[in-house]
Residue, then its C-alpha position, 0 to 999 in steps of 0.5 A: x500500500x502506497x503511503x500518502x506524501x502530501x496534500x497535493x498528492x491527495x488532491x491529485x489521487x482523489x480527482x483521478x481514478x479510483x482510490x481507497x484512502x485508509x486513515x491509520x496511525x502507527x500507535x493504533x492497536x485496532x489498525x495493527x489488527x487489520x494490517x495483516x489482512x489488507x494485502x488480501x483486501x487489496x488483491x480482491x479489489x484491484x480496480x482501487x489503488x489503496x493509499x495509507x494516510x497517517x492520521x498524525x501527519x495529515x491531521x488537517x486533512x482528517x479534520x477536513x474529511x470528518x475522520x475522527x476515528x481510526x482505522x477509517x476508509x474513504x473511497x473516491x472516483x474521479x473526485x466523487x466520494x463513493x463511500x466511507x467506513x469511518x468510525x473508531x470501532x475495530x473493523x474486521x476483514x469481512x466488514x472492510x470487504x463488505x464496504x468495498x463491495x458497496x463501492x462498486 
């Protein structure tokens, strides 16, 4: 999973193609739980490019997008938000995949 480098990169990715932004942080225990399954999720949804967004590095972006809990996911296609799975709850692989299916 590619790691977001800048706000400019976020805007470019958001507006061009299908991207899933995963908001996370190194210190987040619930984020660490899903980390091992994310490569499998990525393989099942190859039409999306998955982007890791470090919550601490991009706190202003999180505020702008109303992402107050992690791990959280927001899907975009060519500038349009397709859906969001945003909460402070722990997420399972099945829940993430169900969310992804809903974006298609």
